[in-house]
N, C-alpha and C positions, 0 to 999 in steps of 0.2 A: 504494500500500500504506500501511496505517496512517493513513488520513485522520483528522485530529483526534487524533493521538497520535504516539508515537515508536516507531520500529522498533528493537528491541534484538536483537543477534545472540546466539543460543544455539548450542551445539554442533550442527552439522549442519542448522540451521534458523534461524528468527527468531520473535520474539514481539512483538505490539503492546502497548504500554503506553499506555492512553487518557488524554487530558487530562481535567481536572475537568469534570464535567457530561456525560461520554460513557462508554459501556460497550462492551465488545468485541461485535461483531456475530456473527451465526450463521456467517459464513464464516471467522471468526477472523483475518481479514486487514484489517479496517477497524473503526473505532470509530463507533458510532451515538449520536445524541442520547438522553439520558435525559429523559423527560417528568416533571420534578419536580412538576408540578401534580397528578399522580395521587395523591400523598401529602398533598394539601391543606395546603401549607406556609404559606398566608397567613391569619393569624388575623383575622377580621372584614373580609376583603378578597377580591378576585378575583385568581386566579393566571393569568398569561399565560406560556406556555412560549416559549422562544427557543432558538436553537442554542447548546447548552452551558450554558444558564442558565435563569432565569425572572425574572419581575417581578411584584410585588404591586401591585395598584391598589386604592386605598381609595375607599369611597363618600363622597358629599358629607357634610361634617361630621367627617371623620376625616382624620388625617395619618399617614403612614408612620412608624413608630417607628424608633429607631436600629438595631434588628436587621434592618431591611429586610423583615421578615416579619409584623409586627403593625401593624394599623391601630388607632390610638388616638384617642379623642375629642379634639378640639382643645384642650380645657382640660387634658388629661392629657399631651399631647405636649411 
């Protein structure tokens, strides 16, 4: 129960509180990964989804900026 989250007791039942990067699944008993790449979070880069997170990969000539979401020209980084 509550994979990738915490189980919280509520009167007569329980509730799953999901970890960051996860949302409650249709069964309301487990947390499932959010595909952050669906919202195109990587400016000038390619998004790769991972369990509970994502990673931005920059094209040749660009470096990942301090926000972890923007690919900047090497002279700007």
